[in-house]
N, C-alpha and C positions, 0 to 999 in steps of 0.2 A: 484528521482521521474521521472524527465524528461528522464533520460536514460532508465528506465524501460518502460515508456510510448512510447517512440520512437521505441524501439526494440521489444516490446511484440506483440504477435498476438492478435489483438483487438477482434477477434472472440472467443477466449478461455480464455482471462484474464491471470491468473497466472498458468494455468493448465500444460503448457509445462515445462519440467524440467529446461531448461535454463531461461525461463521467471520466474519460481518460484525462482530460485537463485537470479535473479535481484530484485524480489519483496522482498525476505528476506533481501537482502543487504539494500534496502530502509528502511524497518522496523527497522533493527538494527541501521542504521545510524540515523534515526529519534529518536530512543531511546537514543543513545549515545549523541546526540546533545540536548536532552531534549526538542525537538520541541513540541510546543503546537498546532499542526495542528488538528483542530476539523474536525469532519466528514462532516459537511456541506461544509466547505471550500475545503476539499479534493474532494468531489464529484463534486463540481462546477469546480474545476481546471481540473479534469479528463475529464469532458464533454466539457468545453469551450476551454481549451488549449491542451488537449491530444487527443481530437476527439473520446472519448469513448461514447458508447451509454449509456442511462440512466440505462439499466439493468446491463451491465458489470461494470459500475462505482459503482452501488449499491453493486454488489458482492464484488468488491475490497474494498469498505468502510467497509463492514462486516468483511472481512479478516483483514483489518487494525486494527479495534477495537479488534478483537479476538487475533491477532498476538502481539499487544502491551501489552495485559493483562498479559501473563506469564512472559514477560520481566520485567514489573513493579513488579510483585509478587516476582520474583527471587531476584530482587534488594533489596526489603524490608526484605527478609528472609535470607540474606547471612550474 
């Protein structure tokens, strides 16, 4: 998460292809580690430690929720 947050363009979130790759790497690592990062905690971290605006942090939280869902689904149905 920290790597993504430091390197990403805070104006566009995960829109740039390189930022998107880092974001996907974070999502996959979170899934593999079975982390229980809830959305409130993620949004708080993004804003307080990552320097993201409320709007961009909210966008990333939505992407986080959506991105983790197919990974969990695939794991259950393999």
